[in-house]
C-alpha positions as CSV (number, residue, x, y, z in Angstrom):
1,X,29.6,-9.6,-28.1
2,X,32.0,-8.6,-30.6
3,X,31.2,-5.0,-30.6
4,X,31.3,-4.9,-27.0
5,X,34.6,-6.2,-26.8
6,X,36.2,-4.0,-29.7
7,X,34.4,-1.0,-27.8
8,X,36.1,-2.0,-24.8
9,X,39.6,-2.3,-26.2
10,X,39.4,0.9,-27.7
11,X,37.8,2.3,-24.8
12,X,40.7,1.2,-22.0
13,X,43.3,1.8,-24.8
14,X,42.2,5.4,-25.5
15,X,42.0,6.3,-21.7
16,X,45.4,4.3,-21.4
17,X,47.0,6.5,-23.9
18,X,45.6,9.6,-22.8
19,X,46.8,8.9,-19.1
20,X,50.3,8.2,-20.3
21,X,50.5,10.9,-22.8
22,X,49.3,13.4,-20.1
23,X,52.1,12.2,-17.9
24,X,55.0,12.7,-20.5
25,X,53.5,15.9,-22.1
26,X,52.2,17.6,-18.4
27,X,53.0,16.0,-15.2
28,X,56.4,14.7,-15.7
29,X,57.7,18.1,-17.3
30,X,55.9,20.0,-14.7
31,X,57.8,17.9,-11.6
32,X,61.1,17.9,-13.7
33,X,60.9,22.0,-13.7
34,X,61.3,22.1,-10.1
35,X,64.4,21.2,-8.0
36,X,65.4,17.7,-8.2
37,X,64.5,16.7,-4.2
38,X,61.1,18.0,-5.2
39,X,60.5,16.4,-8.5
40,X,61.7,13.1,-6.7
41,X,59.6,13.7,-3.6
42,X,56.1,14.0,-6.3
43,X,57.3,11.3,-8.7
44,X,57.2,8.3,-6.0
45,X,53.5,9.0,-5.0
46,X,52.1,9.8,-8.7
47,X,54.2,6.6,-10.1
48,X,52.3,4.4,-7.4
49,X,48.8,5.8,-8.2
50,X,49.3,5.6,-12.0
51,X,50.6,2.3,-11.9
52,X,47.6,0.5,-10.8
53,X,45.3,3.0,-12.9
54,X,47.3,2.6,-16.1
55,X,48.4,-1.6,-16.1
56,X,44.7,-2.5,-15.4
57,X,43.7,-0.5,-18.5
58,X,46.6,-1.8,-20.5
59,X,45.8,-5.6,-19.5
60,X,41.7,-4.9,-20.1
61,X,42.5,-3.6,-23.6
62,X,44.7,-6.8,-23.8
63,X,42.0,-9.0,-23.2
64,X,39.6,-7.3,-25.3
65,X,41.4,-6.8,-28.1
66,X,42.4,-10.8,-28.3
67,X,38.6,-11.6,-27.4
68,X,37.6,-9.2,-30.3
69,X,40.3,-11.2,-32.8
70,X,38.8,-14.3,-31.3
71,X,35.1,-13.4,-32.0
72,X,36.1,-12.6,-35.9
73,X,37.0,-9.2,-35.7
74,X,40.2,-9.9,-37.7
75,X,43.7,-9.7,-37.1
76,X,44.3,-6.1,-36.9
77,X,42.3,-6.3,-33.5
78,X,45.2,-8.7,-32.2
79,X,47.9,-6.3,-33.8
80,X,46.4,-4.0,-31.4
81,X,46.1,-6.2,-28.6
82,X,49.6,-7.4,-28.8
83,X,50.7,-3.4,-28.9
84,X,49.2,-2.2,-25.9
85,X,49.9,-5.7,-24.4
86,X,53.5,-4.9,-24.9
87,X,53.7,-2.2,-22.4
88,X,53.3,-4.5,-19.4
89,X,56.7,-6.6,-20.2
90,X,58.2,-3.4,-21.5
91,X,57.6,-2.0,-18.1
92,X,58.8,-4.8,-15.8
93,X,62.3,-5.4,-18.1
94,X,63.1,-1.5,-19.4
95,X,61.2,0.9,-16.3
96,X,61.3,-1.4,-12.9
97,X,65.2,-1.2,-12.9
98,X,64.9,2.7,-12.7
99,X,61.8,2.5,-10.5
100,X,63.7,0.4,-8.0
101,X,66.5,3.1,-8.1
102,X,64.5,6.1,-7.5
103,X,63.0,4.3,-4.5
104,X,65.9,2.9,-2.9
105,X,65.8,3.8,1.0
106,X,68.2,6.2,1.7
107,X,68.7,7.9,-1.8
108,X,69.9,11.3,-2.0
109,X,66.9,12.8,-3.7
110,X,68.7,15.8,-4.4
111,X,72.0,14.2,-6.4
112,X,72.7,14.4,-10.1
113,X,72.1,10.7,-10.3
114,X,68.6,11.0,-9.0
115,X,68.1,14.0,-11.6
116,X,69.4,11.4,-14.3
117,X,67.3,8.6,-13.3
118,X,64.2,11.1,-13.6
119,X,65.0,11.9,-17.0
120,X,65.5,8.4,-18.4
121,X,62.4,7.5,-16.5
122,X,60.6,10.1,-18.5
123,X,62.2,8.9,-21.6
124,X,61.1,5.3,-20.8
125,X,57.6,6.4,-20.2
126,X,57.4,7.8,-23.5
127,X,58.0,4.2,-24.9
128,X,54.8,3.2,-23.7
129,X,52.8,6.6,-24.4
130,X,53.9,5.6,-28.1
131,X,52.8,1.8,-27.8
132,X,49.4,3.3,-26.4
133,X,49.1,5.4,-29.1
134,X,50.0,3.0,-31.9
135,X,47.8,0.4,-30.5
136,X,44.7,3.1,-30.0
137,X,45.4,4.0,-33.7
138,X,45.1,0.2,-34.9
139,X,41.7,0.1,-32.6
140,X,40.1,3.3,-34.1
141,X,40.8,2.7,-37.8
142,X,39.4,-0.9,-37.0
143,X,36.1,1.0,-35.5
144,X,36.1,3.6,-38.3
145,X,36.3,0.5,-41.1
146,X,39.5,2.0,-42.3
């Protein structure tokens, strides 16, 4: 049971991290290379689809990491779980206000303010990517016995 929890925690965390990195390194820069209206138009459906996947992976990794710790895997599993778990409250507290502003009905999608909000969103999402990568590193080092 311990090994399954460790494997699932690591798998979910690394999948989260890969998706988050892809968004920060590929998807968001690509859309920001277009006109603001186009960037904002494609951001909304991407955000909605990615939210469900990434939140599920982060929560699953958190729960499996805590379970691994409870089953005797060591305190590092709890540390990794807390790191990946931080992406959820960070999203609610730091990113959600920006999301709500970007999704406001009647927003001028070509405005400089929209561009600034999209830039801000990218930086904030980078924090989530960093937390995921840190948690992945903790988990992977534990699996490798380091």
